[in-house]
C-alpha positions in Angstrom: 112.8 94.5 104.0 112.5 94.1 107.8 109.7 96.3 109.1 109.0 97.0 112.8 105.5 97.1 114.3 105.9 100.9 114.8 106.8 101.4 111.2 103.9 99.2 110.1 101.4 101.2 112.2 102.8 104.5 111.0 102.5 103.3 107.4 99.0 102.1 107.9 97.9 105.4 109.3 99.7 107.3 106.5 98.0 105.2 103.8 94.6 106.0 105.4 95.4 109.7 105.3 96.7 109.6 101.7 94.0 107.5 100.1 91.4 110.2 100.0 93.9 112.7 98.6 95.4 110.6 95.8 93.4 110.3 92.5 93.8 108.3 89.3 94.4 111.6 87.5 97.6 112.3 89.4 100.9 111.6 87.8 102.9 108.5 89.0 105.7 111.1 89.8 103.5 113.1 92.2 105.0 113.2 95.7 101.7 111.9 97.3 101.5 109.0 94.9 105.1 108.1 95.5 104.5 108.2 99.3 101.4 106.2 99.0 103.1 103.5 97.1 106.1 103.5 99.5 103.8 103.3 102.6 101.8 100.5 100.9 105.0 98.5 100.3 105.9 98.8 104.0 102.4 97.5 105.0 102.6 94.6 102.6 106.1 93.7 103.7 105.1 93.6 107.4 101.9 91.6 106.7 103.7 89.0 104.5 106.2 88.5 107.3 103.8 88.5 110.3 100.5 87.4 108.9 101.3 84.7 106.3 98.4 83.1 104.4 99.0 79.4 104.3 98.1 77.3 101.3 94.8 75.3 101.8 95.0 71.6 102.3 93.3 69.1 100.1 90.3 68.8 102.5 89.9 72.6 102.5 90.0 72.7 98.7 87.3 70.0 98.5 85.0 72.0 100.8 85.3 75.0 98.4 
């Protein structure tokens, strides 16, 4: 999924708005839960594409 910066920023804001409203007691079919999952997927897709986390090298692993 190709996500634009504008879509990413919108999704981030929407996730922040939805988090306090969604609870563990809500059904997975609840519209707010579905939207939260969808918006989270957009954020994840953008971050994987634009902010990749590289695997550590041998020297970095030894330091840990």
